[in-house]
N, C-alpha and C positions, 0 to 999 in steps of 0.2 A: 660765338659763332655766328655768324649770318645766315638769314634764311635762304632757301634756295631762289625766291622771287625777290630778294633785296634789290636789285637795280630797278625794277618798275616800282615797287612800293617807295623807294626813296625819289624817284622822279615824279610819282603822283604827291609825294609828302611836300616837296618841294614848289611844286606847281601851284599846290593851296596854301601857301605860306602864311597869308592873311596878315593882318595888321598888327603892328607893336603893340603890346599892353602889358605893363608889369604885372607879374603874377600869373598870367595865363597865357601870353604869347610873347615873352621877352628873349635875349640872346641865350639865357641858359636852358629856358623852357625849349626853344627852338632847337639847340643841340641835342637836348635829351629827346625831344620827338623823332629827330634823325637817327638816334640810336635805337629807339623803339621800333620804328619801321624796320630797321635792318635786322634786329637781331629778336625783339620781343620782349627784351629787357626794358622796364621802365624806371629809369633813375630819377624821373620828376615825382614818381608816387608820393603822395603825401606832403609835398612842396607846393603845389598848386595853389593860387589864391591866398597865400599867407602873407603877400606884401602888395603894395600897390603904388608903388614910387621906386624913384632910383635910391633914395635915401633908405626907403623900406626894404628893398632889395639887399643893400649893403648890409644892413642892422641883421636882417635875417641870415645871412651867409656868415657873419661874425656868432650868431646864436648858435649855428650850427660847428662853429670850431675853425672856420675858414677864413682868411684873409682877403680871398680874390677869388673870383670864378676859377681860375687856373687850377687853384689848390684843391677846389672840389672835383674838379674833373681828373686831376692826378690821383685823387684817392679813388677812383673808380675805374678808370681806363689805364693801360700800359702806355706811357710815352713811346714817341719813337722818333727817330731823327725827321726833320720838316721836309728834307729832300727825297724821304721814302713814303711820304704821305699819299694816300692813294684815294681815289674816289669814295666818298662815303665816311672817312675818317674825320675826326674831329681836329680843328684847329684854332690856335689862338692868333688873332690878327691884331694888327693895329690900325684902328680906321682912320677916316679922313680927319677925325676931330684928335686923334691922338691917342683914343682910348684902347685898352687892350680887351678884347671880347673874344668870345667864342664863336666859329663858324664850322661850315660844313666844306669839305674839300670836295670839288667838282672840276677835277682836272688841274689846269694851271690857275684856276681862281678859286677863290673861297666864297661861298655865299653866307651873308650874314643877314639878320633881320633888322630891318630899318623901318622908320615909321611908317612908309607908304608901299612896303612890300620887301623884295630882295636886294640887297646891295652885292657889289663884287669887289673882291679885294685880291689884286694879284700877288703870286706867291712870294714877292720879295717882301713883302710887308706881314708875312707869317712868322711867330715868334717861337710857336710850339706846335706838335702833332700828337695825337694819341690815337692808336689803333682801335677801330671798330671791329 
């Protein structure tokens, strides 16, 4: 369940997204942070600073029993049709490089964490959605 001030908390969180850094502020931790500010549930607790690279992140996911970020998210949140994704929900998108990464629904775009801040991905490149 979302907190009463979730909209303001989410906007503030997104405004301060910061720079991409594996293990402390990457695509998975960005999505987990969005859930945390909306609900108070910290799905990233115990997972921060466990890896320092893309290869390390992949190995870490495998060590937890997940083949990809979408599998881990699906174990934590209820999937919903992409067409019904609402602001603040977590979505899986195909980025400009063709990679599947989690982002945050923000209307008709998804916000994803990229090296220099936030990137925008249109709804036609969303692959999955999960309710927050």
